[in-house]
N, C-alpha and C positions, 0 to 999 in steps of 0.2 A: 741316478736318483733325480726325479723331476723337481721342479721348483716348489710345488706344494709339499712334497715329502721333506724337502730341506727346511722349509719354514716350520714344519711341525716340531722339529727339534727345539725350536726357540719358543714355542707357544706355551710351554710350562714354566717359563721363567722370563725375567726382564733383563735384557743384555743390550749390548751396543746396537745390534741389528734391530731390536725392538724400538729403541729410541729413534733410529733412522726411519722406521716405518710409521711412526706415530702420526706424522702429517697426513699420510695416505689414509690411516684409520679415521682421522678426523673428517676427511673429505667423504669417505665411505659412510660414516655415521650421518653426515649432513644429507647425503643423497637419499638414504633409506628413510630418514625423518620426513623429508619433503615428499617422497613417494607415498608414505603412509598417510600424510595429510591430504594429498590429492585424492586418495581413495575415500577417506572419510568425508571429504567435501563433495564427492560425487563426480569429480572431474574424470576419474577413471572408473569404469563400470565394474561393479561387483555382481556376479551372477548368483542367483538363488534358484532352487528347485522345489518341487512339491514333496520332496523326501528330505529327511535330516542328513546332514553331512558331519561326520566325525573326523576331525583332522588330528593325525598323530605326527609330531615333529620334534625338533630339538633346536637349540640355539647354536650349538657348536658344529663346526665342519666335521664331517666323517660320521662313522657309525657309532651309535650309542645304544643300539638294541631296538630301534624302531620296528624293523621288519618282524622279529620274533614277537613283539608286543602286538602288532597288527594281526598276526596269525592267531595269537591267543585270544584277542578281543573278538575276532570274527567267529571263532569256534564258540566262545562263551556266550556271545550275544545271540548267536543262532540257537543255542540251547535255551535261551530265554524267550524265543519266539520271533526274533527278528529274522529278516531275509537279507543279510548283508552282501554287498559287493565291494570290490576294492579298486581304486584307481591309483596309478603310479606314473611317474615320469618315464620309467623304463631306462634308468641310467645304465650306460654301457651297451645298449642296443642301438641298431641303426634305423629302426622304424621311426618315421617322423609323424605320420598321421595316427589317429586313434586306432589301436589294434587290439583285438580280443586275444587274450592269453589263456591257453589251456595247459594241462599238465604235460602235454606232448609238444608244446611250442618250442622252437629252437631259440635258446637264449641269445644267440647271435643277433636276432632281430629285435628282441624286446627286453633284453637284460636278464641277469640271473635272478634278482630278487622277485620280480613278478612271477616267474615260472615256479619258484619255490613257494610263493604264497598260494598259487593255484593248486599246487600239489598238497601242501600241508593243511591249508584252511578249507580246501574244497568248496570255494565260492567263486562266482564270476569275477574276472579280473580284466581290466582294460588299461592300456598304457597310451600315453600321448605326452609330447613335450609341453603341450598346453593342457593342463588338467581339466579345464572347463570342457574341452572337447571330449576328453575321456569320460567325464560324467554324462555328457549328452549321449554318447554311444552306449554306455552302460545302461542307462534308463530306456533307451530305444529298443535294446535287444534282450533285456532280461526283466524279471519281475521283482527286482530287489526293492526293499522299502527302507534301506539304510545304506549310505555310501560311506566307506572308510577310505580316507586319503592317506596314503603312505608318504610321509615326508612332505607335507603341504603347508607348514606353519607360515612360511614366508611368501606363499603364493596367494597374494591378497585379492586377486580377481575371483578366487574361489570362496564363495559364501560358505560360512560354517555355522553349525549349531552348537557344537561342543569342541573344545580344543584340549589336547593332551600333550604335555611336554615331557620328553624322556631325558633323564639326566644320567650321565655315566658316573657311577659311584666310585670309580677308580681314578679317572683322569679329571673328573669334575668339569670346570670351565677354564682350565689352564690358567693363564695369567690374567684372565677376566677382561681382556681387551678385544676390541673389534678387529676384524680383518683389515689389513694383512698383518698387523702387529701382534694380533692374538687370534684365537680360533672362533670368536663369536660372530655369528651372522646378524645378530640383533643385540642390543644392550640387555644386561641382566634384569633390568626392571621389567622387561617384557614378561618374565615369569609371573609377575603379579597379576597379569591380565588373562592368563590361561585358566581353564576350569579345573584341571587336574594335573598334578605333577607325579611322575613315576620315576623312581630311582633304580637303575639296574646295578646290582651289586653294592657293597658297602652298607652303611647304616642309614636308613631313611631318616630325613629330618622331619620336624613337625609339619604336618599337613601333606606329607608325601606318602605314596604307596610303594611297597617294595616289589621288585621283580627279580627272580633268580633264573639264571640260564645255566644248566648243568649238562654234562655229557656222560653217557654211560654205555651207549650201544653204538656199534658200527654196522653199516649195511654194505654188502658187497655190490659194486657197481655193475657187475656182470650177472651174477646169479640171483641177487636180491636177498641172499642169506643174511640174517642178523645174528651178531654175537656180542657178548659183553666185552667191553674194552679190556677187562682184566685178562681176557684170553691172550692178549698180545704181550703180557708181562714177561720180561726176560729175553725177548727177541729184539734184534736191531730193527728199527723202523725208520721210514721217511715220513716226515710230516710236512704237508703242503698247505699254504694259506695265501689266498689273494684277497684279503679283506683289509679294512681300515687299520686294525690293530692286530697284525698276525701274531705278535708276541703273546697276546691273550690266549689264543688257541694253543700255542706251544706250551704255555705255562699250565693250562688245563691238563694237557697230556702228561707233562712232567709230574704234576701233583698226583697223578694216578699211578706214578711209579714206572712210567713207560720210558724206554731209552730211544730217543728220537734224533734223527738228523734233520735240521730245520731247512726248509726252502721257502722263503718269503717272497711274495710278489705284490705289486701295487693293487689297490682296491679295484674290483671289477676287471681284473686282468683277463684278457682273451686268451685262454690256454690253448696251446698247441701240443701235439704229442711229444715233441722234443723237450718240453719244459719239465717233464717229470721223469725221474730215473726209471729205466726199464728193467732193472735187476729183479727177476722173479723171486729171488730168495729173500727179499725184504718187502714186507707189506708196506703199502703207501696209505697213509691216513690223510684225509682232507675234509674241509668243512662241507656241509650240505650245499652251501651257496656255490662253492667251487665245483662240486660234483656234477651239478646240472650242466656245466659247460664241458665236462670231460667224458660224459657217457658215450658219445659217438666213437671214441677211440680208446675206451677203457680197457685195461688189462685185468686179468682174473685176480690179481693181488692188490687191487685198488679198493679202498673202503671209504665210505662217507660217514663221518662222525655225526650222529643225530643229536640234536639238542632237545632237552626237556625244559620247557618254559613253565614257570610257576608264577601265577599272579593270584592275589587274594580274592575271594568271592566278594568281599566288601567293595573292591574296585569295580567289578562287573555290575554290582547292584547300584553303585553310585552313577556309573555311566548310563545304565538303563533308566534310572530315575531322572537324570538330567535330560535325556532325550525325550522321555514321555512328557516331562513338565514343559519343555520349551516348544514342542510341536503342538501342544494343546494350550499354550499361552498361560500356563499357571506359574 
Protein backbone atom coordinates (compact mmCIF):
# COMPACT_ATOMS: atom_id res chain seq x y z
CA UNK A 1 0.00 0.00 0.00
CA UNK A 2 1.45 3.39 -0.98
CA UNK A 3 1.63 6.44 1.28
CA UNK A 4 -1.42 8.12 -0.28
CA UNK A 5 -3.55 5.01 0.20
CA UNK A 6 -2.44 4.77 3.83
CA UNK A 7 -3.35 8.39 4.47
CA UNK A 8 -6.80 7.96 2.96
CA UNK A 9 -7.75 5.66 5.81
CA UNK A 10 -7.36 8.63 8.16
CA UNK A 11 -9.01 11.28 6.01
CA UNK A 12 -12.52 10.43 7.17
CA UNK A 13 -11.70 10.98 10.84
CA UNK A 14 -9.42 12.91 13.16
CA UNK A 15 -6.88 10.78 15.02
CA UNK A 16 -3.31 10.94 16.29
CA UNK A 17 -1.86 10.91 12.76
CA UNK A 18 -4.16 13.79 11.81
CA UNK A 19 -2.80 15.90 14.65
CA UNK A 20 0.78 15.10 13.69
CA UNK A 21 0.11 16.22 10.11
CA UNK A 22 -1.71 19.44 10.97
CA UNK A 23 1.46 21.62 10.84
CA UNK A 24 2.10 20.39 7.30
CA UNK A 25 -1.50 21.19 6.37
CA UNK A 26 -1.02 24.70 7.72
CA UNK A 27 2.10 25.14 5.57
CA UNK A 28 0.28 23.75 2.54
CA UNK A 29 -2.63 26.14 3.10
CA UNK A 30 -0.24 29.09 3.36
CA UNK A 31 1.50 28.11 0.12
CA UNK A 32 -1.72 27.79 -1.90
CA UNK A 33 -3.00 31.11 -0.49
CA UNK A 34 0.18 32.92 -1.54
CA UNK A 35 0.08 31.23 -4.95
CA UNK A 36 -3.53 32.29 -5.49
CA UNK A 37 -2.69 35.86 -4.49
CA UNK A 38 0.21 36.01 -6.93
CA UNK A 39 -2.10 34.97 -9.76
CA UNK A 40 -4.68 37.58 -8.77
CA UNK A 41 -1.98 40.29 -8.65
CA UNK A 42 -0.72 39.32 -12.10
CA UNK A 43 2.70 38.15 -10.92
CA UNK A 44 1.91 34.77 -12.45
CA UNK A 45 0.29 34.81 -15.88
CA UNK A 46 -3.25 33.59 -16.49
CA UNK A 47 -3.91 32.61 -20.12
CA UNK A 48 -7.18 33.42 -21.87
CA UNK A 49 -8.42 32.47 -25.33
CA UNK A 50 -11.08 33.64 -27.74
CA UNK A 51 -13.32 30.69 -26.81
CA UNK A 52 -14.91 30.00 -23.41
CA UNK A 53 -13.32 27.52 -21.02
CA UNK A 54 -15.49 25.36 -18.75
CA UNK A 55 -13.52 23.88 -15.85
CA UNK A 56 -14.78 20.74 -14.08
CA UNK A 57 -12.94 19.88 -10.87
CA UNK A 58 -13.23 19.09 -7.19
CA UNK A 59 -11.65 20.03 -3.88
CA UNK A 60 -10.80 16.54 -2.66
CA UNK A 61 -8.03 14.22 -3.74
CA UNK A 62 -9.16 11.34 -5.92
CA UNK A 63 -12.14 10.61 -8.09
CA UNK A 64 -15.52 12.14 -7.39
CA UNK A 65 -17.13 11.63 -10.79
CA UNK A 66 -15.44 14.39 -12.78
CA UNK A 67 -14.82 12.33 -15.91
CA UNK A 68 -18.40 10.96 -16.18
CA UNK A 69 -19.66 14.52 -15.76
CA UNK A 70 -17.27 15.84 -18.42
CA UNK A 71 -18.58 13.20 -20.84
CA UNK A 72 -22.21 14.02 -20.02
CA UNK A 73 -21.58 17.77 -20.38
CA UNK A 74 -19.77 17.35 -23.69
CA UNK A 75 -22.65 15.32 -25.10
CA UNK A 76 -25.34 17.61 -23.72
CA UNK A 77 -23.71 20.88 -24.78
CA UNK A 78 -23.03 19.50 -28.25
CA UNK A 79 -26.77 18.82 -28.51
CA UNK A 80 -27.32 22.49 -27.67
CA UNK A 81 -25.17 23.60 -30.60
CA UNK A 82 -21.73 23.91 -29.04
CA UNK A 83 -18.62 22.31 -30.56
CA UNK A 84 -16.80 21.18 -27.40
CA UNK A 85 -13.33 19.75 -27.02
CA UNK A 86 -11.68 18.43 -23.86
CA UNK A 87 -8.26 19.01 -22.30
CA UNK A 88 -6.80 16.84 -19.56
CA UNK A 89 -3.54 16.31 -17.75
CA UNK A 90 -3.51 12.68 -18.88
CA UNK A 91 -2.72 11.29 -15.45
CA UNK A 92 -1.13 7.84 -15.65
CA UNK A 93 0.23 8.37 -19.17
CA UNK A 94 3.89 8.97 -20.03
CA UNK A 95 3.36 11.60 -22.73
CA UNK A 96 4.77 14.98 -21.63
CA UNK A 97 4.00 17.34 -24.50
CA UNK A 98 0.51 18.17 -25.81
CA UNK A 99 -0.85 15.01 -27.43
CA UNK A 100 -4.03 14.47 -29.43
CA UNK A 101 -6.13 11.59 -28.12
CA UNK A 102 -8.46 9.45 -30.21
CA UNK A 103 -10.59 6.41 -29.42
CA UNK A 104 -7.71 4.22 -30.65
CA UNK A 105 -4.89 5.91 -28.69
CA UNK A 106 -2.91 3.67 -26.36
CA UNK A 107 -3.72 4.73 -22.75
CA UNK A 108 -0.13 3.85 -21.83
CA UNK A 109 0.83 7.16 -23.49
CA UNK A 110 -2.03 9.44 -22.50
CA UNK A 111 -3.80 7.86 -19.52
CA UNK A 112 -7.05 5.96 -19.27
CA UNK A 113 -9.57 8.78 -18.70
CA UNK A 114 -8.73 10.81 -21.86
CA UNK A 115 -9.17 7.71 -24.03
CA UNK A 116 -12.50 7.00 -22.34
CA UNK A 117 -13.61 10.60 -22.95
CA UNK A 118 -12.63 10.41 -26.63
CA UNK A 119 -14.67 7.23 -27.01
CA UNK A 120 -17.73 8.09 -24.96
CA UNK A 121 -18.08 11.81 -25.69
CA UNK A 122 -16.85 11.63 -29.32
CA UNK A 123 -15.21 15.04 -29.13
CA UNK A 124 -11.59 16.19 -29.73
CA UNK A 125 -9.32 15.53 -26.75
CA UNK A 126 -5.78 16.79 -26.05
CA UNK A 127 -3.63 15.97 -23.02
CA UNK A 128 -0.65 17.79 -21.58
CA UNK A 129 0.88 18.13 -18.15
CA UNK A 130 0.50 21.87 -18.74
CA UNK A 131 -3.16 22.35 -19.62
CA UNK A 132 -2.44 25.72 -21.24
CA UNK A 133 -0.43 23.91 -23.91
CA UNK A 134 -3.24 21.40 -24.33
CA UNK A 135 -5.70 24.24 -25.02
CA UNK A 136 -3.30 25.82 -27.51
CA UNK A 137 -3.00 22.60 -29.51
CA UNK A 138 -6.73 21.87 -29.30
CA UNK A 139 -7.54 25.26 -30.80
CA UNK A 140 -4.79 24.98 -33.42
CA UNK A 141 -5.97 21.63 -34.77
CA UNK A 142 -9.75 21.66 -34.35
CA UNK A 143 -12.76 23.90 -34.85
CA UNK A 144 -14.06 23.70 -31.28
CA UNK A 145 -15.79 26.74 -29.82
CA UNK A 146 -15.84 25.50 -26.23
CA UNK A 147 -13.02 23.98 -24.15
CA UNK A 148 -13.91 21.67 -21.26
CA UNK A 149 -11.07 21.11 -18.79
CA UNK A 150 -11.20 17.80 -16.94
CA UNK A 151 -9.90 18.36 -13.39
CA UNK A 152 -8.53 21.90 -13.76
CA UNK A 153 -9.95 23.71 -10.74
CA UNK A 154 -6.53 24.21 -9.11
CA UNK A 155 -4.70 24.91 -12.41
CA UNK A 156 -4.77 28.69 -11.97
CA UNK A 157 -2.79 29.48 -15.12
CA UNK A 158 -5.82 28.27 -17.03
CA UNK A 159 -8.24 31.15 -17.53
CA UNK A 160 -11.82 30.02 -17.13
CA UNK A 161 -15.27 31.24 -18.02
CA UNK A 162 -17.34 28.88 -15.84
CA UNK A 163 -16.31 26.63 -12.94
CA UNK A 164 -18.08 23.45 -11.82
CA UNK A 165 -17.16 21.64 -8.61
CA UNK A 166 -18.08 17.97 -8.22
CA UNK A 167 -18.82 16.68 -4.72
CA UNK A 168 -18.82 13.02 -3.76
CA UNK A 169 -22.17 12.46 -2.08
CA UNK A 170 -20.89 9.39 -0.23
CA UNK A 171 -17.51 10.43 1.17
CA UNK A 172 -18.11 14.19 1.08
CA UNK A 173 -14.98 16.09 2.10
CA UNK A 174 -13.79 13.64 4.73
CA UNK A 175 -12.51 15.35 7.89
CA UNK A 176 -12.63 18.71 6.02
CA UNK A 177 -8.91 19.37 6.49
CA UNK A 178 -6.26 20.33 3.95
CA UNK A 179 -3.60 17.92 2.70
CA UNK A 180 -1.92 15.94 4.13
CA UNK A 181 -4.01 15.83 7.33
CA UNK A 182 -7.16 15.65 5.23
CA UNK A 183 -8.21 15.14 1.61
CA UNK A 184 -8.75 18.79 0.60
CA UNK A 185 -6.64 20.45 -2.07
CA UNK A 186 -8.27 23.80 -1.25
CA UNK A 187 -10.28 25.10 1.73
CA UNK A 188 -14.03 24.43 1.67
CA UNK A 189 -14.74 28.15 1.32
CA UNK A 190 -13.55 27.76 -2.27
CA UNK A 191 -16.94 26.22 -3.06
CA UNK A 192 -18.53 29.63 -2.58
CA UNK A 193 -16.59 30.96 -5.58
CA UNK A 194 -17.47 28.28 -8.12
CA UNK A 195 -20.42 28.85 -10.43
CA UNK A 196 -22.07 25.44 -10.13
CA UNK A 197 -21.91 22.57 -7.65
CA UNK A 198 -22.80 19.02 -8.68
CA UNK A 199 -23.22 16.19 -6.17
CA UNK A 200 -22.62 12.63 -7.29
CA UNK A 201 -24.84 10.33 -5.25
CA UNK A 202 -26.53 11.13 -1.98
CA UNK A 203 -29.03 13.92 -1.49
CA UNK A 204 -28.08 17.22 -3.16
CA UNK A 205 -28.02 20.21 -0.85
CA UNK A 206 -29.55 23.59 -1.57
CA UNK A 207 -28.02 25.10 -4.71
CA UNK A 208 -26.55 21.79 -5.92
CA UNK A 209 -27.44 19.66 -8.93
CA UNK A 210 -27.68 15.89 -8.68
CA UNK A 211 -25.71 13.46 -10.83
CA UNK A 212 -26.34 9.73 -10.77
CA UNK A 213 -24.04 7.04 -12.16
CA UNK A 214 -25.52 3.58 -12.55
CA UNK A 215 -24.44 0.32 -14.15
CA UNK A 216 -26.71 -2.04 -16.06
CA UNK A 217 -24.85 -3.28 -19.15
CA UNK A 218 -21.55 -5.10 -19.70
CA UNK A 219 -19.62 -5.10 -22.99
CA UNK A 220 -17.30 -7.92 -23.97
CA UNK A 221 -13.73 -6.72 -24.52
CA UNK A 222 -13.14 -9.16 -27.39
CA UNK A 223 -16.43 -9.43 -29.30
CA UNK A 224 -18.07 -6.13 -28.36
CA UNK A 225 -21.25 -7.96 -27.39
CA UNK A 226 -23.42 -6.20 -24.81
CA UNK A 227 -25.52 -7.98 -22.19
CA UNK A 228 -27.50 -6.95 -19.15
CA UNK A 229 -25.62 -7.41 -15.88
CA UNK A 230 -28.54 -9.52 -14.67
CA UNK A 231 -27.33 -12.21 -17.09
CA UNK A 232 -24.40 -12.87 -14.71
CA UNK A 233 -26.66 -13.54 -11.74
CA UNK A 234 -25.98 -16.81 -9.94
CA UNK A 235 -22.52 -17.34 -11.48
CA UNK A 236 -19.19 -16.87 -9.65
CA UNK A 237 -17.49 -13.73 -10.96
CA UNK A 238 -14.23 -11.82 -10.62
CA UNK A 239 -14.56 -8.05 -10.24
CA UNK A 240 -11.50 -5.93 -11.04
CA UNK A 241 -11.15 -2.22 -10.25
CA UNK A 242 -8.16 0.11 -10.48
CA UNK A 243 -9.97 3.30 -9.50
CA UNK A 244 -9.90 5.72 -6.57
CA UNK A 245 -12.68 3.95 -4.67
CA UNK A 246 -12.80 0.35 -5.91
CA UNK A 247 -15.25 -0.57 -3.15
CA UNK A 248 -17.86 1.62 -4.84
CA UNK A 249 -17.65 -0.52 -7.99
CA UNK A 250 -17.79 -3.73 -5.96
CA UNK A 251 -20.80 -2.50 -3.97
CA UNK A 252 -22.62 -1.64 -7.19
CA UNK A 253 -22.22 -5.20 -8.42
CA UNK A 254 -23.19 -6.73 -5.07
CA UNK A 255 -26.30 -4.55 -4.92
CA UNK A 256 -27.32 -6.11 -8.24
CA UNK A 257 -27.16 -9.50 -6.59
CA UNK A 258 -23.90 -10.63 -8.24
CA UNK A 259 -21.48 -13.00 -6.51
CA UNK A 260 -18.02 -11.50 -6.93
CA UNK A 261 -14.43 -12.13 -5.94
CA UNK A 262 -12.87 -8.69 -5.50
CA UNK A 263 -9.50 -7.65 -6.90
CA UNK A 264 -8.67 -4.02 -6.12
CA UNK A 265 -5.75 -2.03 -7.53
CA UNK A 266 -4.55 1.54 -7.08
CA UNK A 267 -6.09 4.30 -9.16
CA UNK A 268 -4.76 4.45 -12.75
CA UNK A 269 -3.04 1.08 -12.28
CA UNK A 270 -1.05 0.01 -15.37
CA UNK A 271 -2.58 -3.43 -15.89
CA UNK A 272 -0.55 -6.41 -17.03
CA UNK A 273 -1.96 -9.79 -18.15
CA UNK A 274 -0.88 -11.44 -14.90
CA UNK A 275 -2.96 -9.02 -12.81
CA UNK A 276 -6.23 -10.65 -13.82
CA UNK A 277 -7.24 -14.29 -13.18
CA UNK A 278 -7.12 -16.38 -16.34
CA UNK A 279 -9.84 -18.88 -15.34
CA UNK A 280 -12.12 -19.02 -18.39
CA UNK A 281 -14.97 -20.51 -16.36
CA UNK A 282 -15.42 -17.26 -14.41
CA UNK A 283 -16.40 -14.02 -16.15
CA UNK A 284 -14.28 -11.00 -15.24
CA UNK A 285 -16.07 -7.66 -14.80
CA UNK A 286 -14.11 -4.40 -14.76
CA UNK A 287 -14.74 -0.68 -15.01
CA UNK A 288 -14.72 0.98 -18.43
CA UNK A 289 -11.72 3.04 -17.33
CA UNK A 290 -9.75 -0.12 -16.59
CA UNK A 291 -11.00 -1.87 -19.72
CA UNK A 292 -9.27 0.56 -22.09
CA UNK A 293 -5.93 -0.58 -20.62
CA UNK A 294 -6.73 -4.29 -20.90
CA UNK A 295 -8.02 -4.57 -24.46
CA UNK A 296 -4.64 -5.46 -25.97
CA UNK A 297 -4.48 -8.72 -23.98
CA UNK A 298 -8.16 -9.28 -23.21
CA UNK A 299 -9.66 -12.74 -22.86
CA UNK A 300 -13.07 -13.70 -24.22
CA UNK A 301 -14.57 -13.78 -20.71
CA UNK A 302 -13.61 -10.20 -19.81
CA UNK A 303 -16.37 -7.60 -19.68
CA UNK A 304 -16.44 -3.82 -19.19
CA UNK A 305 -19.28 -2.54 -17.03
CA UNK A 306 -20.70 0.52 -18.76
CA UNK A 307 -21.94 3.48 -16.76
CA UNK A 308 -25.18 5.33 -17.36
CA UNK A 309 -24.72 8.94 -16.25
CA UNK A 310 -27.80 11.05 -15.63
CA UNK A 311 -27.73 14.82 -15.14
CA UNK A 312 -30.75 17.15 -15.12
CA UNK A 313 -31.55 19.23 -18.16
CA UNK A 314 -31.65 22.22 -15.80
CA UNK A 315 -27.91 21.79 -15.27
CA UNK A 316 -27.19 21.83 -19.00
CA UNK A 317 -29.41 24.88 -19.45
CA UNK A 318 -27.66 26.66 -16.58
CA UNK A 319 -24.20 25.98 -18.06
CA UNK A 320 -25.36 27.03 -21.52
CA UNK A 321 -26.85 30.25 -20.15
CA UNK A 322 -23.73 31.14 -18.15
CA UNK A 323 -21.45 30.56 -21.14
CA UNK A 324 -23.59 32.67 -23.45
CA UNK A 325 -23.95 35.45 -20.91
CA UNK A 326 -20.24 35.70 -20.15
CA UNK A 327 -18.89 35.51 -23.67
CA UNK A 328 -21.27 38.29 -24.66
CA UNK A 329 -20.56 40.36 -21.55
CA UNK A 330 -24.09 40.25 -20.21
